[in-house]
C-alpha positions, 0 to 999 in steps of 0.5 A: 507526473507523480511517482507510484510507490509500492508500500507494504508490511512484509516479514523476513520470509516475505509474508505479506499477511496483514495480521503478521505485522506489528501494529503499534503507534510507531508503525501507524504513524509511519504509514500515516506519514506515507499517506499524507505525503501521497496524493492518492491510494491505489488498491486491488479489490481484495485490499479495498474490501479489507480496508472498507470493512474496518477503517470507516468504522474506526473513523466514525468512532464505532470501534475503540481504537488508539489515537494513532489508529483513529488519525489514520482512519480519518485521513484515509477516509478523506484521501482519494482511493482508487481500486482496480477490479474486474468483478466489482464496479461500486465502491461506496466508501468516501472518495473511492474511485474505480479503475476499469479497462486497460490496467497500464492505461488506467494507472498511468493516467492516475500517475499523470493526474497525481503530482504528489504521487500514488501509494500502492498497498496491494501485493497482488496488484503490485506484481501486475504493475511491476510486470508493466514497469509502472512502479517507481519506488518501494517503501517496505516495512520489514518486520522482525518475524518469520511467518512460515506461511503466505501469501508472500511478496511477488508470489506470482513471479516476475519475468526478470530480476528488478534492480533497486537502489537503496535510498534509506533504511530506518530502524523502528523501536519495535525492531522493524526496518523501514526500507526505501528503494528506487528502481535502478535505471 
């Protein structure tokens, strides 16, 4: 069984708005490595649609982008992508698959079938999966910014405090810190 790892950009005040992070070559290289290490991506519908609206065009060369972004886009197109949605059934982007029905059962089956692990990149979905005790690790890139607005991490709340064990903390040149935590048992 593979691990389910929640990975996201977050500001010091918990904002997870994708426009608030620092998007430079080092950041893209970090997320490309995370994607390479995992066997599949897992998103909610909103994140999928945001990604689908931009990255396939970058991969095709329709959008001018630096090499690190293009590398990410090409690898993302090839990576299996799983989407949780109760409102959309058709996901035409290459290697995209729908997880329907019972959330716990669908995500557990994905973990069981993906020994290299699953990389979760949706904040709202992470809240739901954490409520179901399905997230094993957290790899958050904490940006040196205070956004002063939402959406924020775990905005929907959890039933109790989640205890974590720090595995590593690595500062980047841009001032962000890559934090790696595992659930404490």
